[in-house]
C-alpha positions in Angstrom: 102.2 -188.5 37.2 105.5 -187.1 36.1 105.3 -183.4 35.3 107.6 -181.9 32.7 108.1 -178.2 32.4 110.7 -176.6 30.2 113.0 -173.6 30.7 115.4 -173.5 27.8 118.1 -175.8 29.2 117.8 -179.2 31.0 118.1 -178.9 34.8 117.8 -182.2 36.5 119.0 -181.3 40.0 115.7 -182.8 41.3 116.2 -186.1 39.5 116.3 -189.1 42.0 115.0 -192.6 42.3 112.0 -191.3 44.2 108.6 -191.9 42.7 108.2 -190.1 39.5 105.3 -188.0 40.7 107.7 -186.4 43.2 110.2 -185.5 40.5 109.9 -182.0 38.9 111.9 -181.6 35.7 112.4 -178.2 34.0 113.4 -178.3 30.4 112.4 -177.2 26.9 112.3 -179.0 23.6 116.0 -179.4 23.7 115.6 -182.2 26.2 114.4 -184.3 23.5 117.6 -183.6 21.5 119.7 -184.4 24.6 117.9 -187.6 25.2 118.2 -188.6 21.6 121.9 -187.8 21.8 122.2 -190.0 24.9 120.4 -192.8 23.2 122.8 -192.6 20.3 125.9 -192.5 22.5 126.4 -188.7 22.3 127.3 -186.5 25.3 124.3 -184.9 27.1 123.8 -182.9 30.3 121.8 -183.4 33.5 121.9 -180.2 35.5 125.6 -179.3 35.7 126.7 -182.9 35.1 128.0 -183.9 31.7 127.4 -187.6 30.9 129.0 -189.7 28.2 126.9 -192.8 27.6 129.9 -194.7 26.3 131.5 -194.3 29.7 128.6 -194.6 32.1 125.9 -196.6 30.5 125.7 -199.1 27.7 123.9 -197.7 24.7 121.1 -200.3 24.8 120.4 -199.7 28.5 120.4 -195.9 27.9 118.1 -196.2 25.0 115.7 -198.5 26.9 115.8 -196.1 29.9 115.4 -192.9 27.9 112.9 -194.0 25.2 109.8 -193.6 27.5 111.0 -190.3 28.6 111.4 -189.1 25.1 107.8 -190.1 24.3 106.4 -188.5 27.5 108.5 -185.3 27.1 107.4 -184.9 23.5 103.7 -185.2 24.5 104.1 -182.9 27.4 106.0 -180.2 25.5 103.2 -180.0 23.0 100.5 -179.9 25.7 101.4 -177.2 28.2 103.3 -174.0 28.8 106.1 -173.5 31.2 105.3 -173.4 34.9 107.1 -174.1 38.0 107.7 -173.3 41.7 106.6 -169.9 43.0 106.5 -168.2 46.3 103.3 -166.6 47.6 102.6 -163.2 49.1 99.6 -162.7 51.4 100.8 -159.4 52.8 101.7 -156.0 51.6 103.9 -154.9 48.7 106.6 -152.3 49.2 107.8 -149.6 46.8 109.5 -150.8 43.6 113.2 -151.4 44.5 114.0 -151.9 40.8 112.0 -150.4 37.9 113.2 -150.9 34.4 111.2 -148.4 32.4 113.8 -147.9 29.6 114.1 -144.1 30.3 112.6 -141.3 28.3 113.5 -139.0 25.5 113.1 -138.5 21.8 113.0 -141.3 19.2 114.9 -143.4 18.9 116.2 -144.4 22.3 119.7 -145.8 22.9 120.3 -149.6 22.6 120.2 -151.7 25.8 123.4 -152.5 27.6 125.3 -155.6 26.5 124.0 -158.9 28.0 120.4 -157.8 28.4 119.1 -159.1 25.1 120.3 -161.3 22.3 118.1 -159.4 19.8 119.7 -157.0 17.4 119.1 -153.3 18.0 117.8 -151.1 15.2 117.2 -147.3 15.3 114.2 -147.9 13.0 110.7 -148.0 14.5 110.2 -151.1 12.3 112.4 -153.9 13.7 112.6 -157.1 11.6 112.5 -160.6 13.0 115.1 -161.0 15.7 115.4 -157.2 16.2 114.3 -154.6 18.8 114.2 -150.9 19.2 113.7 -148.4 22.0 111.0 -145.7 21.3 108.4 -143.5 23.0 105.6 -144.2 20.5 104.6 -146.2 17.4 102.3 -144.0 15.4 101.7 -142.5 12.0 104.6 -142.7 9.6 106.6 -144.3 12.5 104.4 -147.4 12.3 105.5 -149.3 9.2 102.9 -152.0 9.7 99.7 -149.8 10.2 97.5 -152.6 8.9 98.7 -155.2 11.4 100.4 -153.4 14.3 98.6 -151.4 16.9 98.9 -147.6 16.9 100.7 -147.0 20.3 100.9 -143.3 21.3 102.8 -143.7 24.6 104.4 -146.1 27.0 102.5 -148.0 29.7 102.5 -145.1 32.1 101.1 -142.6 29.5 104.3 -140.6 29.5 104.5 -139.1 26.0 108.3 -139.2 26.1 108.6 -142.5 28.0 110.6 -145.2 26.3 109.5 -148.9 25.8 111.1 -151.9 24.2 109.5 -152.8 20.8 110.3 -156.5 20.0 110.0 -158.4 16.7 110.6 -162.0 18.0 113.2 -164.3 16.6 112.0 -167.0 14.3 113.1 -169.7 16.8 111.9 -169.4 20.5 114.7 -168.3 22.8 115.7 -166.3 25.8 115.4 -162.7 24.6 115.7 -160.6 27.8 117.9 -161.0 30.8 117.5 -158.5 33.8 119.8 -158.5 36.7 118.5 -157.5 40.1 121.7 -156.9 42.2 120.4 -155.1 45.3 117.8 -157.3 46.8 117.4 -158.3 50.4 118.2 -161.9 51.5 115.4 -164.1 52.8 112.8 -161.8 51.3 109.8 -162.5 49.1 109.5 -160.3 46.1 107.0 -159.7 43.3 108.5 -159.6 39.8 106.2 -158.0 37.2 106.3 -156.7 33.7 103.8 -155.1 31.3 103.4 -156.6 27.9 101.4 -155.3 24.9 100.5 -157.6 21.9 101.3 -155.5 18.9 99.2 -157.6 16.5 95.8 -156.0 15.9 92.6 -158.0 16.4 91.9 -157.7 12.7 95.3 -159.1 11.7 95.2 -162.1 14.1 94.0 -165.5 13.4 95.2 -168.8 12.0 98.9 -168.9 11.2 99.6 -165.8 13.3 101.7 -166.3 16.4 100.7 -164.4 19.6 103.2 -163.5 22.4 103.8 -166.2 25.0 106.6 -165.6 27.5 108.1 -167.6 30.2 109.5 -165.7 33.2 112.3 -167.5 35.1 114.0 -166.1 38.3 117.3 -167.6 39.2 120.2 -167.0 41.5 123.4 -165.9 40.0 124.7 -169.5 40.2 121.7 -170.8 38.3 119.4 -172.0 41.0 115.8 -171.6 39.8 113.7 -169.7 42.4 110.5 -169.3 40.4 109.2 -169.9 36.9 105.9 -169.1 35.2 104.4 -168.4 31.8 102.4 -165.4 30.7 100.2 -167.7 28.6 99.1 -166.6 25.2 98.5 -162.8 25.2 95.4 -162.4 23.1 95.1 -159.6 20.5 92.8 -156.7 21.3 90.9 -154.1 19.3 93.0 -151.3 20.8 96.4 -151.1 22.4 96.1 -152.9 25.8 98.8 -153.4 28.3 98.8 -156.7 30.3 100.7 -157.1 33.5 102.2 -160.5 34.3 103.9 -161.3 37.6 105.3 -164.0 39.9 106.6 -164.2 43.4 110.0 -165.6 44.5 112.0 -165.7 47.8 115.6 -164.9 47.9 117.8 -167.3 49.7 119.2 -166.1 53.1 122.7 -165.8 51.5 121.7 -164.1 48.3 121.1 -160.5 47.4 121.1 -160.8 43.6 118.9 -162.6 41.1 118.6 -162.8 37.4 115.3 -162.7 35.5 115.1 -164.4 32.1 112.3 -164.0 29.6 111.9 -166.8 27.1 109.9 -166.3 23.9 107.8 -169.5 23.7 106.1 -168.8 20.4 108.0 -168.6 17.1 108.6 -165.4 15.3 108.0 -164.9 11.6 104.3 -164.2 11.1 103.3 -162.5 14.3 104.7 -162.7 17.9 105.4 -158.9 17.9 105.2 -157.2 21.3 106.2 -154.2 23.5 107.8 -154.6 26.9 107.7 -151.9 29.7 107.9 -151.2 33.4 109.8 -154.3 34.8 109.7 -154.0 38.6 110.7 -155.8 41.7 108.7 -155.1 44.9 109.3 -156.7 48.3 106.4 -158.6 49.9 105.9 -158.3 53.7 103.3 -158.8 56.3 99.9 -157.2 56.2 100.0 -153.8 57.9 96.8 -152.3 59.2 96.8 -148.6 60.2 94.3 -145.9 61.2 93.9 -142.8 63.3 93.3 -143.8 66.9 93.0 -147.5 66.1 93.6 -149.8 63.1 89.9 -149.5 62.3 90.0 -145.7 62.4 89.7 -143.4 59.4 92.7 -143.3 57.0 92.4 -139.5 56.6 91.8 -136.5 58.8 90.9 -132.9 57.8 92.2 -129.7 59.4 91.8 -126.1 58.5 94.5 -123.6 58.2 95.6 -122.2 61.6 93.9 -125.0 63.7 95.8 -127.2 66.2 95.3 -130.9 66.7 96.9 -134.1 68.2 96.6 -137.4 66.4 97.7 -140.9 67.4 98.4 -143.1 64.5 98.0 -146.8 65.3 99.5 -149.8 63.3 99.1 -153.5 63.6 101.4 -155.9 61.8 100.4 -159.5 61.0 103.5 -161.4 62.3 102.4 -164.8 61.2 105.9 -165.4 59.8 107.2 -165.6 63.4 109.9 -163.1 62.5 110.9 -160.1 64.6 110.3 -157.2 62.2 111.6 -153.7 62.9 109.4 -150.7 62.4 110.1 -147.2 61.1 107.5 -144.4 60.6 107.9 -142.1 57.6 106.3 -138.8 56.7 105.6 -137.0 53.4 104.7 -133.3 53.1 103.4 -132.0 49.8 106.0 -132.9 47.2 108.8 -133.3 49.8 109.3 -137.1 49.4 109.2 -139.8 52.1 111.6 -139.4 55.0 112.2 -141.4 58.1 110.8 -139.8 61.3 113.6 -139.9 63.7 113.1 -142.2 66.8 109.7 -143.4 65.7 110.2 -147.2 65.7 107.1 -148.5 67.4 103.6 -149.4 66.1 102.2 -146.0 67.2 103.0 -142.4 66.1 101.9 -139.2 67.8 101.4 -136.2 65.4 100.8 -132.7 66.6 99.7 -129.7 64.6 100.0 -126.2 66.0 98.7 -123.3 63.8 98.5 -125.8 60.9 99.9 -124.7 57.6 97.9 -125.8 54.4 99.2 -128.9 52.7 98.9 -132.6 52.5 100.7 -134.5 55.3 101.1 -138.3 55.0 102.4 -140.9 57.3 103.2 -144.6 56.8 104.8 -147.4 58.8 107.7 -149.3 57.2 108.3 -152.9 58.2 111.5 -154.9 57.3 110.9 -158.1 55.5 113.1 -161.2 55.9 116.4 -161.2 57.6 117.6 -157.7 56.7 116.9 -154.5 58.5 118.0 -152.2 55.6 115.5 -149.5 54.6 115.5 -150.9 51.1 114.1 -154.1 52.5 111.0 -152.6 54.0 107.4 -152.9 53.0 105.0 -150.0 53.9 101.5 -149.5 55.0 99.0 -147.5 53.1 99.5 -143.8 53.9 97.5 -142.1 56.6 96.7 -138.6 55.5 96.1 -135.3 57.2 94.8 -132.7 54.8 95.2 -129.1 56.0 93.0 -127.0 53.9 93.5 -123.3 53.3 90.9 -121.0 54.7 88.9 -119.1 52.1 90.3 -115.7 51.1 87.3 -113.3 51.3 87.3 -110.6 48.6 84.8 -107.9 47.7 84.2 -106.6 51.3 85.5 -103.1 51.9 86.6 -102.2 55.4 84.5 -99.1 55.4 81.4 -98.1 53.2 80.2 -94.5 53.1 76.5 -94.5 52.3 73.7 -91.9 52.1 70.2 -92.1 53.5 68.0 -93.8 50.9 70.8 -95.6 49.1 70.5 -99.2 47.9 73.4 -101.1 49.5 74.7 -104.5 48.1 77.0 -106.6 50.3 78.7 -109.2 48.1 81.5 -111.4 49.3 83.5 -113.8 47.1 86.1 -116.5 47.8 83.9 -119.0 49.6 81.3 -121.6 48.6 78.8 -120.5 51.3 78.4 -117.4 53.5 76.7 -116.2 56.7 76.0 -112.4 57.0 74.9 -110.5 60.1 74.6 -106.9 61.1 72.4 -104.1 62.6 68.7 -104.8 61.7 69.9 -107.8 59.6 69.1 -111.2 61.0 71.7 -113.8 60.3 71.3 -115.0 56.7 73.1 -117.3 54.2 72.0 -115.1 51.3 74.9 -113.6 49.3 74.8 -111.0 48.0 72.7 -109.1 50.6 70.7 -106.1 49.4 69.5 -103.3 51.7 67.0 -101.1 50.0 66.6 -97.5 51.2 69.2 -97.6 53.9 68.6 -95.4 56.9 70.7 -94.1 59.8 69.3 -97.0 62.0 71.1 -99.4 59.6 74.5 -97.9 60.2 77.1 -100.2 61.9 79.3 -103.2 61.4 78.3 -106.0 59.1 80.1 -109.3 59.3 80.4 -112.2 56.9 81.7 -115.7 57.6 82.8 -117.5 54.4 83.1 -121.3 54.2 84.9 -123.3 51.6 84.2 -126.9 50.4 86.3 -128.2 53.4 84.1 -126.3 55.8 87.1 -124.1 56.7 86.1 -120.5 57.4 87.3 -116.9 57.3 85.6 -113.8 58.6 85.5 -110.3 57.2 83.6 -107.2 58.2 82.6 -103.8 56.9 81.6 -100.6 58.7 78.7 -98.9 57.0 78.4 -95.2 57.8 75.1 -93.6 56.8 75.1 -89.8 56.2 72.0 -87.5 55.6 71.4 -86.0 52.2 71.5 -82.2 51.9 68.3 -80.1 51.9 68.8 -78.4 48.5 67.0 -75.4 47.1 67.2 -73.7 43.7 66.0 -70.4 42.2 66.3 -68.5 38.9 63.4 -69.8 36.7 62.6 -67.0 34.2 62.0 -66.1 30.6 64.7 -64.3 28.6 65.3 -63.4 25.0 67.9 -65.2 22.9 71.4 -63.7 23.6 70.4 -62.4 27.0 71.5 -64.0 30.3 70.1 -64.6 33.8 71.5 -65.8 37.2 70.7 -69.2 38.7 71.0 -69.8 42.5 71.3 -73.1 44.5 71.8 -73.6 48.3 71.9 -76.3 51.0 75.2 -78.0 50.3 79.0 -77.6 50.2 79.5 -78.5 46.6 77.5 -77.8 43.4 77.6 -79.2 39.9 75.3 -77.9 37.2 74.4 -79.5 33.9 74.3 -78.8 31.1 77.3 -76.6 31.7 78.0 -75.4 28.2 75.7 -72.4 28.5 76.7 -71.5 32.1 79.5 -69.1 33.2 80.7 -71.7 35.8 79.0 -75.1 36.4 80.7 -75.7 39.8 79.5 -72.6 41.8 76.2 -72.1 43.5 75.2 -69.0 41.4 76.2 -69.3 37.8 75.1 -67.0 35.0 73.0 -68.8 32.3 72.9 -67.8 28.6 70.9 -70.5 26.9 70.2 -70.3 23.2 67.0 -72.4 23.5 64.7 -73.1 26.4 66.8 -75.2 28.8 66.2 -77.1 32.1 69.3 -77.0 34.3 70.0 -79.7 36.9 72.1 -79.0 40.0 73.7 -81.7 42.1 74.0 -80.3 45.7 76.5 -82.4 47.7 77.7 -82.3 51.3 81.0 -83.2 52.8 80.0 -86.8 53.1 79.5 -87.1 49.4 75.7 -87.4 49.8 73.7 -85.3 47.4 70.3 -84.1 46.3 69.3 -82.8 42.8 67.1 -79.9 41.8 66.1 -78.5 38.5 65.3 -75.0 37.2 64.1 -74.0 33.7 65.0 -70.9 31.7 62.6 -70.2 28.9 64.2 -68.5 25.9 62.3 -66.4 23.4 63.6 -65.9 19.9 64.7 -62.5 18.7 63.7 -61.4 15.2 66.2 -62.2 12.5 66.4 -59.9 9.4 68.1 -61.0 6.2 68.0 -58.3 3.4 69.3 -60.9 0.9 72.2 -60.7 -1.6 73.5 -57.6 -3.2 72.0 -56.6 -6.6 73.5 -55.2 -9.8 71.4 -53.4 -12.5 71.9 -51.0 -15.3 70.5 -47.6 -15.1 66.7 -47.8 -15.8 66.4 -51.4 -14.8 64.2 -52.8 -11.9 65.2 -55.5 -9.4 63.3 -57.4 -6.7 64.9 -57.4 -3.2 65.0 -61.1 -2.0 64.8 -60.5 1.8 63.7 -63.0 4.5 63.0 -63.0 8.2 62.4 -65.2 11.3 60.4 -64.6 14.4 59.1 -61.2 13.1 55.7 -59.8 12.2 56.5 -56.2 11.1 58.9 -55.1 8.3 60.0 -51.7 6.7 62.8 -50.5 4.5 65.0 -47.4 4.6 65.5 -45.3 2.6 62.4 -45.6 0.5 64.0 -44.2 -2.7 63.2 -46.2 -5.8 61.2 -48.8 -3.8 57.7 -50.0 -4.9 56.6 -50.4 -1.3 58.9 -49.9 1.7 56.5 -51.9 4.1 56.7 -55.3 2.4 59.4 -57.9 2.7 60.3 -58.1 -1.0 59.7 -54.8 -2.8 60.9 -53.8 -6.3 63.8 -51.4 -6.6 64.5 -49.0 -9.4 67.2 -46.6 -8.2 69.1 -44.4 -10.6 72.3 -44.5 -8.6 74.1 -46.9 -6.3 72.2 -47.3 -3.1 72.1 -49.3 0.2 68.6 -50.4 1.5 68.1 -51.6 5.2 65.4 -54.0 6.2 64.0 -53.6 9.8 62.1 -56.6 11.4 60.2 -56.3 14.7 60.1 -59.5 16.9 56.8 -61.2 17.5 57.8 -61.9 21.2 58.7 -58.3 22.0 62.4 -59.3 21.9 63.5 -56.2 19.9 64.1 -55.2 16.3 66.7 -56.7 14.0 68.0 -55.1 10.7 70.0 -56.2 7.6 71.2 -54.3 4.6 71.6 -54.9 0.9 73.6 -52.9 -1.7 72.2 -52.2 -5.2 74.8 -51.3 -7.8 73.5 -49.2 -10.7 75.6 -49.2 -13.8 75.3 -46.2 -16.1 74.4 -46.7 -19.8 77.4 -46.5 -22.1 77.2 -44.9 -25.6 80.3 -45.6 -27.8 80.6 -43.2 -30.8 81.8 -44.8 -34.0 83.8 -41.8 -35.4 86.0 -39.0 -34.2 88.4 -36.5 -35.9 91.6 -35.9 -33.9 92.8 -33.0 -36.2 93.4 -30.4 -33.5 90.5 -28.1 -34.5 89.1 -28.3 -31.0 86.0 -30.1 -32.3 85.6 -33.9 -31.7 89.3 -34.4 -31.2 88.8 -37.2 -28.6 87.0 -40.5 -28.6 84.7 -39.6 -25.7 82.6 -42.5 -24.3 79.8 -41.3 -21.9 79.7 -42.8 -18.4 82.6 -45.1 -19.0 84.5 -43.3 -16.2 81.9 -44.8 -13.8 83.5 -48.2 -14.4 86.9 -47.6 -12.7 88.1 -51.2 -13.4 87.0 -51.4 -17.0 89.6 -52.2 -19.7 89.5 -50.7 -23.2 91.7 -52.1 -26.0 91.9 -50.7 -29.6 93.6 -52.6 -32.5 94.4 -51.6 -36.2 93.3 -53.8 -39.0 96.4 -55.9 -38.7 95.7 -56.7 -35.1 98.3 -54.4 -33.7 97.2 -52.9 -30.4 97.3 -49.1 -30.7 95.5 -48.1 -27.4 94.9 -49.4 -23.9 93.1 -47.8 -20.9 92.0 -49.0 -17.5 89.0 -47.0 -16.1 89.1 -44.6 -19.2 90.1 -41.5 -17.2 91.7 -40.2 -20.3 89.9 -40.7 -23.6 91.8 -41.8 -26.7 93.3 -38.9 -28.8 93.9 -40.9 -32.0 97.6 -41.3 -31.3 99.9 -44.4 -30.9 103.3 -43.9 -29.2 102.7 -40.1 -29.5 102.1 -40.2 -33.2 98.8 -39.8 -35.0 97.5 -43.1 -36.3 96.6 -43.2 -40.0 93.1 -42.4 -41.0 91.0 -45.5 -41.1 88.9 -48.1 -39.3 90.0 -49.4 -35.9 88.5 -52.2 -33.8 87.9 -52.1 -30.0 87.2 -54.6 -27.1 85.6 -53.2 -23.9 85.6 -55.3 -20.7 83.6 -53.5 -17.9 84.8 -56.0 -15.3 81.3 -56.3 -13.8 80.6 -59.9 -14.9 78.9 -58.7 -18.1 79.8 -59.8 -21.6 82.6 -57.9 -23.3 81.6 -55.2 -25.8 83.3 -55.0 -29.2 82.9 -52.9 -32.3 84.7 -50.4 -34.7 85.5 -46.7 -34.7 86.5 -44.6 -37.7 89.4 -42.1 -37.4 89.1 -39.2 -39.8 91.0 -35.9 -40.1 
């Protein structure tokens, strides 16, 4: 049957008088308009030819000829999507020679160059019908249709700053994207592909909502269609889902440039919103099989740092196309990029490693495709890889270990995933760490560990264990002393000494310190030799307490009074006081005292542990009784001319003040060495009553009263 497929303009180059099932027409719905125009006598186009029915056909004949076509075309247009001729690729794909990924950066991206799209650019993340924008995401407040559009966080590759083309399709289907590929190779089969994301959410889809449906057309620059295919309806999904669509085409032998057109088959308006990203062209070439040693050999080899090896890389190319391909081996070393290996243009490659350096080394064979020998026209085999793994770096193993007889030794290596230890009196073991309890001189020597990493690469480390004897320490000086006394301690057998506690020693770093403990103390001495090995010994000094006498606080009494001495003692069992004057019992701890004058008593306490006698003194102040006369007659008759106050002179700090009845001070005396003679400022005071205040300055209440001056 006659097959009609539509591309956006009528192209009838294939039209002939051959049977209709051999005729392939590519057109879209506009063919119907052209045919109707022809039937009505209007101009229309077949391919590049412009026809005027008035000049070439009679209207009736044209109409009779075209009418069945109109009917068939209308039915076919409503029944199928656009498809057409395609090349095929049964071999390998090369690296992308063109990759339109729209760049990267912050939002919004710059508009596309002129001629790429007929849509209108907007800097908003919310393009209207017939508009597009370039952005790196469509999320949050940047998504103005959160209920109907997917929340897209990044471009197809996952690059958070990678741009993509967000499209809100035109209401009328049309060509909306045109991509030129100007640097292709002639006579070469290519894959064209693009990633498409249906923006409409699954919840928002349904009746009346258009889904993306795109026709891809690859043409030469003069309009020759090389391949055409449709994406079909891209169904909505529950989450953002990128869909890859591709087709294959072969460039003519005289062509190096093509043009890709994307036609939006579905109408815009309600739905048909999409994102476009990563439009690529990759050359297709023969199947290339490679391996180490043979094409069936392993694709990867492992080496360890410092090892040497020779490898032969073998390739086999399926030359079913009967061309004469050219070969070129390439290498890639850890982020260095692929580079041609000079002179290596056969199907084998010899690779030599001497004292290998850690890294990833890859090799691949490039084979030219088609009639060109340019590097850009190659396809490549899958890489063959030599992984040179670093040897483990062993840590935790000291070159030399100084140990003492009896020590517990722990050998612990780090830096590997497994270990093998060996040494004197130590059978080979994979245990790590290794513990040697109570090491002896027989265990001295070199211990070796081999550490392996996950790649089975190994490193070796060793430690020399030297085992020294411990000193034969002795100590002397255990004794009993009284508090405050001292004694000598002695240690021997080593080169160095350290005593503890050192606070009650004259020097804690000598062999014979002097000890003066306050309480019974056990001293520990660390006796070390030149190898640092040591032994410890202890010695105890018992300390007996001396008697402690406390006669108590000083006392104050007035003449004739009695006071109890509040003495105390510690560690004593015999007490006596001296002198015994005025004491009720000089052989008790708290006697009563009734001295008539100031006196100092001394308490003597004898130790219960024969550690001597201690003494303490207390002073008893005896104040004399004071009698203050209330009358004296300072008239110069030699009798009672002075205000004599008995015993006041015994209070040298006392203060006597005398006032007249008006409060005027007429006399003042400190200590009262000179009694008042009844005068004020050298003149006799008037006869009368005067008032006094006496402060003895002994923490007793002040004394006040009156005195009468008569003459």
